[in-house]
N, C-alpha and C positions, 0 to 999 in steps of 0.2 A: 504494500500500500504506500503510495507516495505521500510524503509529508506536506502538509498544507502550510503555506506562508501566512504569517499573521496579516490581517487586513490593516492597511494603513490608509490614511486619508489621502486621496489623490490631490496632488498639488497642481494648480493651473498657473503656469509661469506668467501669463498675461494678467492675472487678477490677484497677484500676491504683492504684499507690501513688506518692507524691511524696517524694523524699528530703529530709529537713530540712536537710541540709548543702549539697548542690549543686543542689537543686531539680529534679532529673531525674525525669521520669515514666517508669514502667516497669510491666509486668504484675506481678501479685502473685507468680506463679511465678518470675519472674526475681529477685525479692528473696529467694527461698527457696533459692537455689543459689550455690555459690562456683565460681570458675573452676578451682580445684585439687581440692577434696575432694568436690564434688557437692552433695548435699542437706545443709541445715543442721538442727540439732536443733529440736525443737518450740519455738515462740515466739521463735526467733532469726531475724534478717533482716540482709541486707547489700545495699547499693546496688550494682547492676551497673556503674555508671559510676565513682563515686569510692571504692567499697569501704568506705564508712562502715558500721560494724556496730552494731546495737542489738538489745535484747531487750525483750519485753513481760512484765512481772511483775505479779502481783496484790498489791494493797496493802490490808491489813486482812482482816477476816473477813466472810463473808456474813451477812446479817441474815435470820433465819428467824422468821416470825410464827406465832402459835397456829393460824391458819386454814390454814397450809401455804404461804403466800405467801413467796417467797424473793427477796431483793434481792442480786444478786451483788456482790462487792467491786470497788472501782475498779481499773483497770489503769493502770500507769505505764510510761513508756518509759525504759529504762536504757541509756545509751550504753556500749558495750564499749570497753575501752582500746586495742584494735587491731583490724584487720580480721581476719575469721575465714577 
């Protein structure tokens, strides 16, 4: 009888995020949840390993040209003072 390999969570390279603090790789959806409260607010994330919390905020205004072309504002990562 062949031995069975343990089931591991399939990682999707295109939907994974790496924590800037502990360097843990995890699925995008895992960064959107907390162990206690469930889903986080929009643009808020928390590492499932070390619980480091951060948010993505827009910096500046969008540039709108006469021809209708729009350049969105830059995004910045803002660390949260505690885990969410």
